[in-house]
N, C-alpha and C positions, 0 to 999 in steps of 0.2 A: 772453338772448343772441339777437341777430338772425341772419338768414341771408340769403344771396344765392342765388337760384335753388335753394332747398332745401338748400344746404350750410351747416352751422353755421359761425359766425364763430370763428376760432381766435385767441386772444390770443397775440401773439408771446412774451410773458413766460411764459405757461403752457406754450407749446410748448417753450421753452428748458428750463424746469424738468423737464418730462416727459421730454425727450430725455436730460437728465443723469441722471434717476432710472433710466431704462431702461439707460443706459450702466453705471451703478454696480451695478445689480441683476445685469446680465450679468457684470460683472467679479467680483462676489462669488459667482457660480455659483448664484444663486437663480432658480427659475422664477417666472413671473408669479404663479402661483397661491400659491406659498409666501410671496412678499412681500405679496400681498393678504391672506393669512391673518394674517401678522404685524402688518399695519396695520389689521386688523379691518374689511376691506372686501371686496366681491365682486371676482372676477377681471374682470368687466366694468367696474367702477369703475376698477380699476387700468389696464386697457387705455385707457380714456378719458383718464386722467391722463397716461399715457405718450405718447399721441397729441396731447396739448395741448388736448383738447376738454373738460377739466374743470380746475377750480382747486384747488390744494392749499392749505388754510388753514394757519395757523401750527402748530396742533396736529398736523395730519397730516404737516407737514414735520418736526416734532420726532420723531414716531413713525418716519418713514422714515429719518432720519439715525441714530436709535438702532438700528433693525433692521439697517441696513447698516453700522453702526459707522463713521460718517462725520462729519467736521466740517461745520458749517453751510455753509461756503463751497462745498462740493462740489455742492450743489444750486442755489446761487444765483449762482455765478460759474464761469467757465472758468479763472480765475486763482487760485492759492493766496493765501490771506489772510495767510500767514506765510512 
């Protein structure tokens, strides 16, 4: 990933997924540390994902929706799929 003036480039899609993940984590009453543990990652990795500075691969998305008991659309869209 490149940078401009020392700031990491944030992919808009990663930022959107990260914001949705944070929203649902907070809605479910989980701390960042709790969700990081459930997803088998460090709290720092979780912070980077929620800030849009890291990419969630399909395996991690599956783990997140399972941990938060969400349908897939909840992390990939702001509109219900049904």
